Phi, psi and omega in degrees: 000122178273147179264056182296137180257136179275143175279118183249135188278352179242161180233167177298134180097343178290150171265129181233161175238134180283132186255345183223155169086197186300327185258020182305133178092345180285144177242151178188172181268138179286120180270321181213149174241122179256091188295320182297324180266355184057045181232160177228158175245121184244138181299123176081005181241140180057054182271127177248160178258120181257128179269115185249146175281159176299136177213189183296320181290317181236091183299332181267349183072204176127191181258120185244127175289139183219130177286134181253153179289149173218164187300133180295335181290347180267010181230145176238147179292140178259128179286139180286333183274305184271348173069021179236160178289123187226161167274159180226157176242176177244143182224135179272130180273172181298325182279003176095353179279158179252137179235156174270137184232136178293130180285341183273310185248350178084005181290140173292128180273310173182180176288135181266000000 
């Protein structure tokens, strides 16, 4: 079994909008990127209830909400300037660094 890594278009800390499925239209911050599975974990999206036994962290145990991973292909990056879910391109700057650029308004999203 090879450990091939999928190229994922979002990073931890990006704000994304879900484009398909049960959570369509929800926005949230990317908490984790699981490259091998091509999935992401987004704050407030795909929340499941986990029943936990009492332990040191939670002496009483209980039902804890937990964000579950979902396919990265079902989310689009949200532009900070125009505030909509957009595709992005990459642009090389004068100093040789690469940045992500919004395809809709041309705003720099961040350093790539």
